[in-house]
N, C-alpha and C positions, 0 to 999 in steps of 0.2 A: 411858411412855417415861421413864428417868433422865435428872436434871437436868446441865445440862453440869459443874455443881461435881465430882459422884460420874464421869463421865464422866472427865473431866478427869484427877484420883486418882487414878483406876483406868490411865491412861495411863500416869501419871508412874510409876505404879508397875512395868505391863510395860515400858519404858524402863529404869528403874532394875536388870531383872531382865535385859534384855540388855546393860546394860552392863556387867553383871558375868559374863554369859558369855563373852562375845566374846571377852576376852583370853585367859579360861582356853584356850577351844579354836585361840585361835592358836599362841599359847605350845607346847601340846601335838602340833598340826600340826608346826611348825616343826622341833619335837625338842629346843630347848633347854633344855627341863628334865623332867623324869624324870614329875614332879607337879606339879600347882596349885593351893592351896587357896582356895577360892571359900566364904565365912562359915564357916562350924568344917567343911564336907565337902571330903576331900583328893579330887582327880581324878586318874586316868593315864590313859595309853594306850589303856588296856583299855575307861573311860568313853566313850571318843568317838561311840560311837553313839547315847546316852545323849543328850549333848552335844547332839549335832546336832537330834535330837527338840525338846529342850528350846528351842534356840534357835529352830527352825521354830516353834513351837508358839510365844512371844515375840514372834513375828514376823508371825504372824497375828494374832493381838489388841491389837498396836499398828496392824496395819492397820486391822481393826474397829472401834477406838475412833476411829482419827483419823477415819474417815469418817464415822461420829457424831457427832463435834465439829464437821464442817466440814460438814454438815447431809442427809450422807445415812441410807439403811435399811440395818440389816442383811441382808448377801447371804441370801438363802435359796437351800436347797440344790434342785436336782430332778436327777432322771432320765433319760436318754432311754432306753426301747427300742425296737429295731432290728426292723422288719417285715418279711417278707416280699415 
């Protein structure tokens, strides 16, 4: 398992990613701007689906890492197969 310091650094990274993407998403949704710059990338309304996926990924990572910091374990994925 990773140390809490490494987990905290990764959490800070994903939080900064989220903090950069949310204002871009809100600005593009509101329609106040035609394009928005995030670091060296220019985003337009055509980039909204990709932006939504990136935000969801950042939220998932933040939740996962916060759970690890709080003493939990990673959630395991499992499937259910319906039977007759």
